[in-house]
CHARMM-style PDB file with segment names, atoms N, HN, CA, C and O in Angstrom:
ATOM      1  N   MET     1       0.823  -1.191   0.000  1.00  0.00      PROA
ATOM      2  CA  MET     1       0.000   0.000   0.000  1.00  0.00      PROA
ATOM      3  C   MET     1       0.866   1.253   0.000  1.00  0.00      PROA
ATOM      4  O   MET     1       0.625   2.193  -0.757  1.00  0.00      PROA
ATOM      5  N   MET     2       1.883   1.247   0.867  1.00  0.00      PROA
ATOM      6  HN  MET     2       2.079   0.484   1.482  1.00  0.00      PROA
ATOM      7  CA  MET     2       2.742   2.434   0.923  1.00  0.00      PROA
ATOM      8  C   MET     2       3.535   2.595  -0.366  1.00  0.00      PROA
ATOM      9  O   MET     2       3.888   3.714  -0.738  1.00  0.00      PROA
ATOM     10  N   CYS     3       3.817   1.499  -1.046  1.00  0.00      PROA
ATOM     11  HN  CYS     3       3.531   0.590  -0.743  1.00  0.00      PROA
ATOM     12  CA  CYS     3       4.518   1.577  -2.329  1.00  0.00      PROA
ATOM     13  C   CYS     3       3.664   2.325  -3.348  1.00  0.00      PROA
ATOM     14  O   CYS     3       4.179   3.136  -4.118  1.00  0.00      PROA
ATOM     15  N   ILE     4       2.379   2.059  -3.353  1.00  0.00      PROA
ATOM     16  HN  ILE     4       1.960   1.400  -2.727  1.00  0.00      PROA
ATOM     17  CA  ILE     4       1.481   2.734  -4.283  1.00  0.00      PROA
ATOM     18  C   ILE     4       1.385   4.216  -3.950  1.00  0.00      PROA
ATOM     19  O   ILE     4       1.363   5.054  -4.852  1.00  0.00      PROA
ATOM     20  N   CYS     5       1.329   4.546  -2.666  1.00  0.00      PROA
ATOM     21  HN  CYS     5       1.348   3.866  -1.933  1.00  0.00      PROA
ATOM     22  CA  CYS     5       1.284   5.954  -2.251  1.00  0.00      PROA
ATOM     23  C   CYS     5       2.557   6.680  -2.647  1.00  0.00      PROA
ATOM     24  O   CYS     5       2.511   7.823  -3.102  1.00  0.00      PROA
ATOM     25  N   GLN     6       3.692   6.018  -2.474  1.00  0.00      PROA
ATOM     26  HN  GLN     6       3.730   5.090  -2.105  1.00  0.00      PROA
ATOM     27  CA  GLN     6       4.966   6.630  -2.824  1.00  0.00      PROA
ATOM     28  C   GLN     6       5.071   6.849  -4.330  1.00  0.00      PROA
ATOM     29  O   GLN     6       5.553   7.893  -4.770  1.00  0.00      PROA
ATOM     30  N   LEU     7       4.629   5.884  -5.118  1.00  0.00      PROA
ATOM     31  HN  LEU     7       4.237   5.036  -4.761  1.00  0.00      PROA
ATOM     32  CA  LEU     7       4.656   6.038  -6.572  1.00  0.00      PROA
ATOM     33  C   LEU     7       3.720   7.154  -7.025  1.00  0.00      PROA
ATOM     34  O   LEU     7       4.057   7.913  -7.934  1.00  0.00      PROA
ATOM     35  N   PHE     8       2.558   7.261  -6.407  1.00  0.00      PROA
ATOM     36  HN  PHE     8       2.284   6.645  -5.668  1.00  0.00      PROA
ATOM     37  CA  PHE     8       1.618   8.332  -6.721  1.00  0.00      PROA
ATOM     38  C   PHE     8       2.238   9.692  -6.427  1.00  0.00      PROA
ATOM     39  O   PHE     8       2.145  10.612  -7.239  1.00  0.00      PROA
ATOM     40  N   TYR     9       2.871   9.816  -5.263  1.00  0.00      PROA
ATOM     41  HN  TYR     9       2.947   9.069  -4.603  1.00  0.00      PROA
ATOM     42  CA  TYR     9       3.485  11.092  -4.890  1.00  0.00      PROA
ATOM     43  C   TYR     9       4.652  11.424  -5.803  1.00  0.00      PROA
ATOM     44  O   TYR     9       4.785  12.562  -6.252  1.00  0.00      PROA
ATOM     45  N   GLN    10       5.505  10.433  -6.084  1.00  0.00      PROA
ATOM     46  HN  GLN    10       5.397   9.509  -5.720  1.00  0.00      PROA
ATOM     47  CA  GLN    10       6.728  10.688  -6.829  1.00  0.00      PROA
ATOM     48  C   GLN    10       6.469  10.983  -8.303  1.00  0.00      PROA
ATOM     49  O   GLN    10       7.107  11.871  -8.869  1.00  0.00      PROA
ATOM     50  N   PHE    11       5.559  10.268  -8.929  1.00  0.00      PROA
ATOM     51  HN  PHE    11       5.040   9.547  -8.469  1.00  0.00      PROA
ATOM     52  CA  PHE    11       5.395  10.389 -10.365  1.00  0.00      PROA
ATOM     53  C   PHE    11       4.152  11.149 -10.804  1.00  0.00      PROA
ATOM     54  O   PHE    11       4.054  11.535 -11.969  1.00  0.00      PROA
ATOM     55  N   TYR    12       3.209  11.372  -9.911  1.00  0.00      PROA
ATOM     56  HN  TYR    12       3.288  11.059  -8.964  1.00  0.00      PROA
ATOM     57  CA  TYR    12       2.007  12.107 -10.299  1.00  0.00      PROA
ATOM     58  C   TYR    12       1.908  13.449  -9.574  1.00  0.00      PROA
ATOM     59  O   TYR    12       1.792  14.500 -10.203  1.00  0.00      PROA
ATOM     60  N   LEU    13       1.954  13.398  -8.260  1.00  0.00      PROA
ATOM     61  HN  LEU    13       2.047  12.544  -7.748  1.00  0.00      PROA
ATOM     62  CA  LEU    13       1.728  14.604  -7.479  1.00  0.00      PROA
ATOM     63  C   LEU    13       2.903  15.575  -7.531  1.00  0.00      PROA
ATOM     64  O   LEU    13       2.706  16.772  -7.741  1.00  0.00      PROA
ATOM     65  N   TYR    14       4.108  15.079  -7.343  1.00  0.00      PROA
ATOM     66  HN  TYR    14       4.267  14.107  -7.171  1.00  0.00      PROA
ATOM     67  CA  TYR    14       5.284  15.959  -7.302  1.00  0.00      PROA
ATOM     68  C   TYR    14       5.481  16.733  -8.599  1.00  0.00      PROA
ATOM     69  O   TYR    14       5.678  17.947  -8.538  1.00  0.00      PROA
ATOM     70  N   PRO    15       5.438  16.096  -9.776  1.00  0.00      PROA
ATOM     71  CA  PRO    15       5.641  16.887 -10.998  1.00  0.00      PROA
ATOM     72  C   PRO    15       4.544  17.914 -11.253  1.00  0.00      PROA
ATOM     73  O   PRO    15       4.793  18.930 -11.902  1.00  0.00      PROA
ATOM     74  N   ARG    16       3.347  17.668 -10.759  1.00  0.00      PROA
ATOM     75  HN  ARG    16       3.145  16.842 -10.232  1.00  0.00      PROA
ATOM     76  CA  ARG    16       2.261  18.621 -11.011  1.00  0.00      PROA
ATOM     77  C   ARG    16       2.223  19.763 -10.000  1.00  0.00      PROA
ATOM     78  O   ARG    16       1.719  20.844 -10.302  1.00  0.00      PROA
ATOM     79  N   LEU    17       2.755  19.525  -8.796  1.00  0.00      PROA
ATOM     80  HN  LEU    17       3.164  18.646  -8.550  1.00  0.00      PROA
ATOM     81  CA  LEU    17       2.778  20.587  -7.787  1.00  0.00      PROA
ATOM     82  C   LEU    17       4.120  21.297  -7.727  1.00  0.00      PROA
ATOM     83  O   LEU    17       4.181  22.512  -7.537  1.00  0.00      PROA
ATOM     84  N   GLY    18       5.188  20.541  -7.889  1.00  0.00      PROA
ATOM     85  HN  GLY    18       5.139  19.554  -8.043  1.00  0.00      PROA
ATOM     86  CA  GLY    18       6.535  21.086  -7.749  1.00  0.00      PROA
ATOM     87  C   GLY    18       7.133  21.490  -9.081  1.00  0.00      PROA
ATOM     88  O   GLY    18       6.450  21.513 -10.104  1.00  0.00      PROA
ATOM     89  N   PRO    19       8.419  21.810  -9.056  1.00  0.00      PROA
ATOM     90  CA  PRO    19       9.080  22.243 -10.283  1.00  0.00      PROA
ATOM     91  C   PRO    19       9.196  21.089 -11.273  1.00  0.00      PROA
ATOM     92  O   PRO    19       9.319  19.950 -10.822  1.00  0.00      PROA
ATOM     93  N   PRO    20       9.168  21.286 -12.514  1.00  0.00      PROA
ATOM     94  CA  PRO    20       9.101  22.540 -13.258  1.00  0.00      PROA
ATOM     95  C   PRO    20       7.684  22.972 -13.626  1.00  0.00      PROA
ATOM     96  O   PRO    20       7.489  24.114 -14.043  1.00  0.00      PROA
ATOM     97  N   LEU    21       6.686  22.094 -13.484  1.00  0.00      PROA
ATOM     98  HN  LEU    21       6.844  21.166 -13.145  1.00  0.00      PROA
ATOM     99  CA  LEU    21       5.334  22.428 -13.943  1.00  0.00      PROA
ATOM    100  C   LEU    21       4.495  23.158 -12.902  1.00  0.00      PROA
ATOM    101  O   LEU    21       3.651  23.977 -13.268  1.00  0.00      PROA
ATOM    102  N   GLY    22       4.698  22.891 -11.641  1.00  0.00      PROA
ATOM    103  HN  GLY    22       5.383  22.226 -11.344  1.00  0.00      PROA
ATOM    104  CA  GLY    22       3.854  23.442 -10.583  1.00  0.00      PROA
ATOM    105  C   GLY    22       4.325  24.789 -10.082  1.00  0.00      PROA
ATOM    106  O   GLY    22       5.329  25.335 -10.541  1.00  0.00      PROA
ATOM    107  N   LYS    23       3.570  25.310  -9.125  1.00  0.00      PROA
ATOM    108  HN  LYS    23       2.755  24.866  -8.753  1.00  0.00      PROA
ATOM    109  CA  LYS    23       3.888  26.636  -8.600  1.00  0.00      PROA
ATOM    110  C   LYS    23       4.785  26.589  -7.369  1.00  0.00      PROA
ATOM    111  O   LYS    23       5.252  27.635  -6.917  1.00  0.00      PROA
ATOM    112  N   PHE    24       5.044  25.383  -6.804  1.00  0.00      PROA
ATOM    113  HN  PHE    24       4.666  24.534  -7.171  1.00  0.00      PROA
ATOM    114  CA  PHE    24       5.863  25.275  -5.601  1.00  0.00      PROA
ATOM    115  C   PHE    24       7.313  24.988  -5.968  1.00  0.00      PROA
ATOM    116  O   PHE    24       7.596  24.362  -6.989  1.00  0.00      PROA
ATOM    117  N   ASN    25       8.231  25.458  -5.116  1.00  0.00      PROA
ATOM    118  HN  ASN    25       8.001  25.967  -4.287  1.00  0.00      PROA
ATOM    119  CA  ASN    25       9.643  25.192  -5.347  1.00  0.00      PROA
ATOM    120  C   ASN    25      10.065  23.927  -4.601  1.00  0.00      PROA
ATOM    121  O   ASN    25       9.243  23.288  -3.944  1.00  0.00      PROA
ATOM    122  N   HSD    26      11.339  23.568  -4.702  1.00  0.00      PROA
ATOM    123  HN  HSD    26      12.007  24.087  -5.236  1.00  0.00      PROA
ATOM    124  CA  HSD    26      11.833  22.326  -4.092  1.00  0.00      PROA
ATOM    125  C   HSD    26      11.695  22.344  -2.567  1.00  0.00      PROA
ATOM    126  O   HSD    26      11.353  21.323  -1.971  1.00  0.00      PROA
ATOM    127  N   LEU    27      11.953  23.477  -1.937  1.00  0.00      PROA
ATOM    128  HN  LEU    27      12.231  24.306  -2.421  1.00  0.00      PROA
ATOM    129  CA  LEU    27      11.864  23.567  -0.483  1.00  0.00      PROA
ATOM    130  C   LEU    27      10.426  23.359  -0.006  1.00  0.00      PROA
ATOM    131  O   LEU    27      10.193  22.669   0.986  1.00  0.00      PROA
ATOM    132  N   GLN    28       9.486  23.942  -0.696  1.00  0.00      PROA
ATOM    133  HN  GLN    28       9.675  24.502  -1.502  1.00  0.00      PROA
ATOM    134  CA  GLN    28       8.086  23.765  -0.314  1.00  0.00      PROA
ATOM    135  C   GLN    28       7.628  22.321  -0.519  1.00  0.00      PROA
ATOM    136  O   GLN    28       6.826  21.810   0.262  1.00  0.00      PROA
ATOM    137  N   MET    29       8.123  21.672  -1.546  1.00  0.00      PROA
ATOM    138  HN  MET    29       8.775  22.087  -2.181  1.00  0.00      PROA
ATOM    139  CA  MET    29       7.777  20.262  -1.758  1.00  0.00      PROA
ATOM    140  C   MET    29       8.427  19.369  -0.699  1.00  0.00      PROA
ATOM    141  O   MET    29       7.843  18.366  -0.290  1.00  0.00      PROA
ATOM    142  N   PHE    30       9.627  19.731  -0.258  1.00  0.00      PROA
ATOM    143  HN  PHE    30      10.102  20.546  -0.591  1.00  0.00      PROA
ATOM    144  CA  PHE    30      10.260  18.994   0.835  1.00  0.00      PROA
ATOM    145  C   PHE    30       9.445  19.127   2.119  1.00  0.00      PROA
ATOM    146  O   PHE    30       9.267  18.155   2.852  1.00  0.00      PROA
ATOM    147  N   ARG    31       8.960  20.313   2.379  1.00  0.00      PROA
ATOM    148  HN  ARG    31       9.105  21.102   1.783  1.00  0.00      PROA
ATOM    149  CA  ARG    31       8.130  20.533   3.569  1.00  0.00      PROA
ATOM    150  C   ARG    31       6.825  19.749   3.481  1.00  0.00      PROA
ATOM    151  O   ARG    31       6.359  19.208   4.483  1.00  0.00      PROA
ATOM    152  N   LEU    32       6.239  19.685   2.303  1.00  0.00      PROA
ATOM    153  HN  LEU    32       6.617  20.125   1.489  1.00  0.00      PROA
ATOM    154  CA  LEU    32       5.019  18.900   2.121  1.00  0.00      PROA
ATOM    155  C   LEU    32       5.298  17.420   2.360  1.00  0.00      PROA
ATOM    156  O   LEU    32       4.499  16.730   2.995  1.00  0.00      PROA
ATOM    157  N   GLY    33       6.426  16.932   1.854  1.00  0.00      PROA
ATOM    158  HN  GLY    33       7.074  17.492   1.339  1.00  0.00      PROA
ATOM    159  CA  GLY    33       6.790  15.537   2.078  1.00  0.00      PROA
ATOM    160  C   GLY    33       6.995  15.227   3.542  1.00  0.00      PROA
ATOM    161  O   GLY    33       6.562  14.177   4.019  1.00  0.00      PROA
ATOM    162  N   CYS    34       7.655  16.130   4.274  1.00  0.00      PROA
ATOM    163  HN  CYS    34       8.007  16.982   3.886  1.00  0.00      PROA
ATOM    164  CA  CYS    34       7.841  15.945   5.720  1.00  0.00      PROA
ATOM    165  C   CYS    34       6.507  15.991   6.450  1.00  0.00      PROA
ATOM    166  O   CYS    34       6.284  15.235   7.395  1.00  0.00      PROA
ATOM    167  N   PHE    35       5.629  16.871   6.014  1.00  0.00      PROA
ATOM    168  HN  PHE    35       5.810  17.486   5.246  1.00  0.00      PROA
ATOM    169  CA  PHE    35       4.307  16.988   6.627  1.00  0.00      PROA
ATOM    170  C   PHE    35       3.513  15.691   6.460  1.00  0.00      PROA
ATOM    171  O   PHE    35       2.742  15.317   7.344  1.00  0.00      PROA
ATOM    172  N   LEU    36       3.697  15.016   5.344  1.00  0.00      PROA
ATOM    173  HN  LEU    36       4.323  15.320   4.626  1.00  0.00      PROA
ATOM    174  CA  LEU    36       2.991  13.754   5.110  1.00  0.00      PROA
ATOM    175  C   LEU    36       3.690  12.574   5.784  1.00  0.00      PROA
ATOM    176  O   LEU    36       3.030  11.616   6.186  1.00  0.00      PROA
ATOM    177  N   TYR    37       5.021  12.632   5.914  1.00  0.00      PROA
ATOM    178  HN  TYR    37       5.558  13.410   5.588  1.00  0.00      PROA
ATOM    179  CA  TYR    37       5.787  11.496   6.435  1.00  0.00      PROA
ATOM    180  C   TYR    37       5.770  11.416   7.955  1.00  0.00      PROA
ATOM    181  O   TYR    37       5.603  10.330   8.511  1.00  0.00      PROA
ATOM    182  N   ILE    38       5.937  12.525   8.623  1.00  0.00      PROA
ATOM    183  HN  ILE    38       6.073  13.407   8.171  1.00  0.00      PROA
ATOM    184  CA  ILE    38       6.099  12.524  10.083  1.00  0.00      PROA
ATOM    185  C   ILE    38       4.863  11.972  10.797  1.00  0.00      PROA
ATOM    186  O   ILE    38       5.034  11.144  11.692  1.00  0.00      PROA
ATOM    187  N   PRO    39       3.636  12.368  10.467  1.00  0.00      PROA
ATOM    188  CA  PRO    39       2.487  11.748  11.150  1.00  0.00      PROA
ATOM    189  C   PRO    39       2.376  10.245  10.890  1.00  0.00      PROA
ATOM    190  O   PRO    39       2.007   9.489  11.789  1.00  0.00      PROA
ATOM    191  N   ALA    40       2.691   9.808   9.672  1.00  0.00      PROA
ATOM    192  HN  ALA    40       2.991  10.422   8.942  1.00  0.00      PROA
ATOM    193  CA  ALA    40       2.640   8.375   9.385  1.00  0.00      PROA
ATOM    194  C   ALA    40       3.698   7.631  10.188  1.00  0.00      PROA
ATOM    195  O   ALA    40       3.438   6.529  10.671  1.00  0.00      PROA
ATOM    196  N   TYR    41       4.873   8.205  10.339  1.00  0.00      PROA
ATOM    197  HN  TYR    41       5.085   9.101   9.947  1.00  0.00      PROA
ATOM    198  CA  TYR    41       5.947   7.580  11.107  1.00  0.00      PROA
ATOM    199  C   TYR    41       5.597   7.501  12.589  1.00  0.00      PROA
ATOM    200  O   TYR    41       5.913   6.514  13.254  1.00  0.00      PROA
ATOM    201  N   LEU    42       4.947   8.538  13.104  1.00  0.00      PROA
ATOM    202  HN  LEU    42       4.690   9.339  12.564  1.00  0.00      PROA
ATOM    203  CA  LEU    42       4.583   8.553  14.519  1.00  0.00      PROA
ATOM    204  C   LEU    42       3.437   7.591  14.832  1.00  0.00      PROA
ATOM    205  O   LEU    42       3.262   7.215  15.991  1.00  0.00      PROA
ATOM    206  N   CYS    43       2.663   7.188  13.844  1.00  0.00      PROA
ATOM    207  HN  CYS    43       2.805   7.494  12.903  1.00  0.00      PROA
ATOM    208  CA  CYS    43       1.562   6.241  14.058  1.00  0.00      PROA
ATOM    209  C   CYS    43       2.028   4.791  14.129  1.00  0.00      PROA
ATOM    210  O   CYS    43       1.262   3.929  14.559  1.00  0.00      PROA
ATOM    211  N   LEU    44       3.252   4.499  13.724  1.00  0.00      PROA
ATOM    212  HN  LEU    44       3.875   5.200  13.375  1.00  0.00      PROA
ATOM    213  CA  LEU    44       3.718   3.112  13.690  1.00  0.00      PROA
ATOM    214  C   LEU    44       3.677   2.412  15.049  1.00  0.00      PROA
ATOM    215  O   LEU    44       3.275   1.250  15.094  1.00  0.00      PROA
ATOM    216  N   PRO    45       4.069   3.046  16.161  1.00  0.00      PROA
ATOM    217  CA  PRO    45       3.946   2.321  17.441  1.00  0.00      PROA
ATOM    218  C   PRO    45       2.504   1.963  17.783  1.00  0.00      PROA
ATOM    219  O   PRO    45       2.261   0.925  18.398  1.00  0.00      PROA
ATOM    220  N   LEU    46       1.556   2.787  17.404  1.00  0.00      PROA
ATOM    221  HN  LEU    46       1.753   3.631  16.905  1.00  0.00      PROA
ATOM    222  CA  LEU    46       0.147   2.464  17.656  1.00  0.00      PROA
ATOM    223  C   LEU    46      -0.313   1.304  16.789  1.00  0.00      PROA
ATOM    224  O   LEU    46      -1.069   0.447  17.246  1.00  0.00      PROA
ATOM    225  N   LEU    47       0.133   1.271  15.556  1.00  0.00      PROA
ATOM    226  HN  LEU    47       0.748   1.967  15.185  1.00  0.00      PROA
ATOM    227  CA  LEU    47      -0.263   0.190  14.658  1.00  0.00      PROA
ATOM    228  C   LEU    47       0.348  -1.141  15.065  1.00  0.00      PROA
ATOM    229  O   LEU    47      -0.235  -2.191  14.799  1.00  0.00      PROA
ATOM    230  N   ARG    48       1.509  -1.118  15.704  1.00  0.00      PROA
ATOM    231  HN  ARG    48       1.983  -0.264  15.921  1.00  0.00      PROA
ATOM    232  CA  ARG    48       2.131  -2.361  16.143  1.00  0.00      PROA
ATOM    233  C   ARG    48       1.243  -3.071  17.154  1.00  0.00      PROA
ATOM    234  O   ARG    48       1.132  -4.297  17.129  1.00  0.00      PROA
ATOM    235  N   HSD    49       0.609  -2.314  18.042  1.00  0.00      PROA
ATOM    236  HN  HSD    49       0.699  -1.318  18.062  1.00  0.00      PROA
ATOM    237  CA  HSD    49      -0.272  -2.931  19.031  1.00  0.00      PROA
ATOM    238  C   HSD    49      -1.542  -3.482  18.381  1.00  0.00      PROA
ATOM    239  O   HSD    49      -2.065  -4.506  18.820  1.00  0.00      PROA
ATOM    240  N   VAL    50      -2.032  -2.823  17.356  1.00  0.00      PROA
ATOM    241  HN  VAL    50      -1.607  -1.991  16.999  1.00  0.00      PROA
ATOM    242  CA  VAL    50      -3.239  -3.284  16.677  1.00  0.00      PROA
ATOM    243  C   VAL    50      -2.946  -4.537  15.855  1.00  0.00      PROA
ATOM    244  O   VAL    50      -3.779  -5.439  15.767  1.00  0.00      PROA
ATOM    245  N   ALA    51      -1.754  -4.587  15.252  1.00  0.00      PROA
ATOM    246  HN  ALA    51      -1.078  -3.854  15.323  1.00  0.00      PROA
ATOM    247  CA  ALA    51      -1.436  -5.680  14.339  1.00  0.00      PROA
ATOM    248  C   ALA    51      -0.743  -6.853  15.016  1.00  0.00      PROA
ATOM    249  O   ALA    51      -0.384  -7.816  14.338  1.00  0.00      PROA
ATOM    250  N   SER    52      -0.545  -6.807  16.315  1.00  0.00      PROA
ATOM    251  HN  SER    52      -0.836  -6.025  16.866  1.00  0.00      PROA
ATOM    252  CA  SER    52       0.127  -7.923  16.974  1.00  0.00      PROA
ATOM    253  C   SER    52      -0.817  -9.120  17.062  1.00  0.00      PROA
ATOM    254  O   SER    52      -2.028  -8.940  17.186  1.00  0.00      PROA
ATOM    255  N   PRO    53      -0.281 -10.334  17.000  1.00  0.00      PROA
ATOM    256  CA  PRO    53      -1.145 -11.513  17.045  1.00  0.00      PROA
ATOM    257  C   PRO    53      -1.807 -11.733  18.401  1.00  0.00      PROA
ATOM    258  O   PRO    53      -2.789 -12.470  18.490  1.00  0.00      PROA
ATOM    259  N   ASP    54      -1.289 -11.107  19.460  1.00  0.00      PROA
ATOM    260  HN  ASP    54      -0.491 -10.508  19.387  1.00  0.00      PROA
ATOM    261  CA  ASP    54      -1.857 -11.291  20.794  1.00  0.00      PROA
ATOM    262  C   ASP    54      -3.058 -10.389  21.051  1.00  0.00      PROA
ATOM    263  O   ASP    54      -3.815 -10.625  21.993  1.00  0.00      PROA
ATOM    264  N   SER    55      -3.241  -9.366  20.231  1.00  0.00      PROA
ATOM    265  HN  SER    55      -2.625  -9.174  19.466  1.00  0.00      PROA
ATOM    266  CA  SER    55      -4.335  -8.428  20.479  1.00  0.00      PROA
ATOM    267  C   SER    55      -5.549  -8.791  19.638  1.00  0.00      PROA
ATOM    268  O   SER    55      -5.505  -9.706  18.815  1.00  0.00      PROA
ATOM    269  N   ASP    56      -6.633  -8.057  19.861  1.00  0.00      PROA
ATOM    270  HN  ASP    56      -6.669  -7.314  20.529  1.00  0.00      PROA
ATOM    271  CA  ASP    56      -7.843  -8.261  19.076  1.00  0.00      PROA
ATOM    272  C   ASP    56      -7.711  -7.688  17.673  1.00  0.00      PROA
ATOM    273  O   ASP    56      -8.590  -7.889  16.835  1.00  0.00      PROA
ATOM    274  N   GLY    57      -6.617  -6.975  17.413  1.00  0.00      PROA
ATOM    275  HN  GLY    57      -5.903  -6.812  18.095  1.00  0.00      PROA
ATOM    276  CA  GLY    57      -6.390  -6.413  16.094  1.00  0.00      PROA
ATOM    277  C   GLY    57      -5.931  -7.427  15.081  1.00  0.00      PROA
ATOM    278  O   GLY    57      -5.600  -7.065  13.952  1.00  0.00      PROA
ATOM    279  N   GLY    58      -5.902  -8.691  15.455  1.00  0.00      PROA
ATOM    280  HN  GLY    58      -6.171  -8.985  16.373  1.00  0.00      PROA
ATOM    281  CA  GLY    58      -5.504  -9.736  14.531  1.00  0.00      PROA
ATOM    282  C   GLY    58      -6.415  -9.847  13.322  1.00  0.00      PROA
ATOM    283  O   GLY    58      -6.048 -10.461  12.320  1.00  0.00      PROA
ATOM    284  N   VAL    59      -7.592  -9.261  13.408  1.00  0.00      PROA
ATOM    285  HN  VAL    59      -7.890  -8.762  14.221  1.00  0.00      PROA
ATOM    286  CA  VAL    59      -8.502  -9.263  12.270  1.00  0.00      PROA
ATOM    287  C   VAL    59      -7.885  -8.490  11.118  1.00  0.00      PROA
ATOM    288  O   VAL    59      -8.076  -8.843   9.955  1.00  0.00      PROA
ATOM    289  N   LEU    60      -7.148  -7.440  11.438  1.00  0.00      PROA
ATOM    290  HN  LEU    60      -6.992  -7.154  12.384  1.00  0.00      PROA
ATOM    291  CA  LEU    60      -6.542  -6.624  10.392  1.00  0.00      PROA
ATOM    292  C   LEU    60      -5.394  -7.342   9.712  1.00  0.00      PROA
ATOM    293  O   LEU    60      -5.143  -7.122   8.527  1.00  0.00      PROA
ATOM    294  N   VAL    61      -4.710  -8.174  10.424  1.00  0.00      PROA
ATOM    295  HN  VAL    61      -4.914  -8.353  11.386  1.00  0.00      PROA
ATOM    296  CA  VAL    61      -3.595  -8.917   9.861  1.00  0.00      PROA
ATOM    297  C   VAL    61      -4.068 -10.348   9.673  1.00  0.00      PROA
ATOM    298  O   VAL    61      -4.245 -11.088  10.640  1.00  0.00      PROA
ATOM    299  N   MET    62      -4.263 -10.717   8.460  1.00  0.00      PROA
ATOM    300  HN  MET    62      -4.119 -10.115   7.674  1.00  0.00      PROA
ATOM    301  CA  MET    62      -4.802 -12.049   8.173  1.00  0.00      PROA
ATOM    302  C   MET    62      -3.717 -13.101   8.370  1.00  0.00      PROA
ATOM    303  O   MET    62      -3.012 -13.475   7.433  1.00  0.00      PROA
ATOM    304  N   THR    63      -3.603 -13.558   9.585  1.00  0.00      PROA
ATOM    305  HN  THR    63      -4.176 -13.254  10.346  1.00  0.00      PROA
ATOM    306  CA  THR    63      -2.616 -14.582   9.894  1.00  0.00      PROA
ATOM    307  C   THR    63      -3.240 -15.957   9.754  1.00  0.00      PROA
ATOM    308  O   THR    63      -4.451 -16.092   9.585  1.00  0.00      PROA
ATOM    309  N   ARG    64      -2.419 -16.946   9.825  1.00  0.00      PROA
ATOM    310  HN  ARG    64      -1.434 -16.837   9.962  1.00  0.00      PROA
ATOM    311  CA  ARG    64      -2.913 -18.311   9.704  1.00  0.00      PROA
ATOM    312  C   ARG    64      -3.800 -18.666  10.893  1.00  0.00      PROA
ATOM    313  O   ARG    64      -4.767 -19.412  10.735  1.00  0.00      PROA
ATOM    314  N   GLU    65      -3.489 -18.144  12.086  1.00  0.00      PROA
ATOM    315  HN  GLU    65      -2.704 -17.538  12.214  1.00  0.00      PROA
ATOM    316  CA  GLU    65      -4.308 -18.429  13.252  1.00  0.00      PROA
ATOM    317  C   GLU    65      -5.720 -17.877  13.063  1.00  0.00      PROA
ATOM    318  O   GLU    65      -6.699 -18.496  13.481  1.00  0.00      PROA
ATOM    319  N   PHE    66      -5.813 -16.709  12.430  1.00  0.00      PROA
ATOM    320  HN  PHE    66      -5.018 -16.207  12.091  1.00  0.00      PROA
ATOM    321  CA  PHE    66      -7.128 -16.112  12.223  1.00  0.00      PROA
ATOM    322  C   PHE    66      -7.943 -16.947  11.244  1.00  0.00      PROA
ATOM    323  O   PHE    66      -9.146 -17.121  11.438  1.00  0.00      PROA
ATOM    324  N   SER    67      -7.314 -17.462  10.202  1.00  0.00      PROA
ATOM    325  HN  SER    67      -6.336 -17.321  10.045  1.00  0.00      PROA
ATOM    326  CA  SER    67      -8.068 -18.262   9.240  1.00  0.00      PROA
ATOM    327  C   SER    67      -8.551 -19.569   9.863  1.00  0.00      PROA
ATOM    328  O   SER    67      -9.615 -20.070   9.500  1.00  0.00      PROA
ATOM    329  N   PHE    68      -7.766 -20.135  10.813  1.00  0.00      PROA
ATOM    330  HN  PHE    68      -6.902 -19.728  11.108  1.00  0.00      PROA
ATOM    331  CA  PHE    68      -8.225 -21.335  11.493  1.00  0.00      PROA
ATOM    332  C   PHE    68      -9.381 -21.031  12.427  1.00  0.00      PROA
ATOM    333  O   PHE    68     -10.243 -21.886  12.628  1.00  0.00      PROA
ATOM    334  N   GLN    69      -9.425 -19.830  13.007  1.00  0.00      PROA
ATOM    335  HN  GLN    69      -8.725 -19.135  12.843  1.00  0.00      PROA
ATOM    336  CA  GLN    69     -10.527 -19.461  13.878  1.00  0.00      PROA
ATOM    337  C   GLN    69     -11.828 -19.356  13.098  1.00  0.00      PROA
ATOM    338  O   GLN    69     -12.899 -19.667  13.620  1.00  0.00      PROA
ATOM    339  N   LEU    70     -11.733 -18.915  11.846  1.00  0.00      PROA
ATOM    340  HN  LEU    70     -10.864 -18.662  11.422  1.00  0.00      PROA
ATOM    341  CA  LEU    70     -12.947 -18.803  11.036  1.00  0.00      PROA
ATOM    342  C   LEU    70     -13.525 -20.176  10.688  1.00  0.00      PROA
ATOM    343  O   LEU    70     -14.742 -20.335  10.595  1.00  0.00      PROA
ATOM    344  N   ASP    71     -12.661 -21.151  10.499  1.00  0.00      PROA
ATOM    345  HN  ASP    71     -11.672 -21.022  10.574  1.00  0.00      PROA
ATOM    346  CA  ASP    71     -13.136 -22.494  10.120  1.00  0.00      PROA
ATOM    347  C   ASP    71     -13.797 -23.223  11.294  1.00  0.00      PROA
ATOM    348  O   ASP    71     -14.738 -23.993  11.100  1.00  0.00      PROA
ATOM    349  N   GLY    72     -13.301 -22.978  12.508  1.00  0.00      PROA
ATOM    350  HN  GLY    72     -12.536 -22.353  12.665  1.00  0.00      PROA
ATOM    351  CA  GLY    72     -13.786 -23.762  13.633  1.00  0.00      PROA
ATOM    352  C   GLY    72     -14.798 -23.118  14.422  1.00  0.00      PROA
ATOM    353  OT1 GLY    72     -15.278 -23.693  15.398  1.00  0.00      PROA
TER     354      GLY     72
END
């Protein structure tokens, strides 16, 4: 998923907003990238608790244990 977001930003959004076609310069595009990256990076510790196999967030991570729970 993050690969698709990165490709969208790098090849679609950046050329249309930043230089040479867009109205923003390189520094402003760097700030936009940091603005998008820092909140996502800070959310990772919260997602680790949701995606751990010991928590109820196992529904989000389709593990083998979860598929066996559905069968039985």
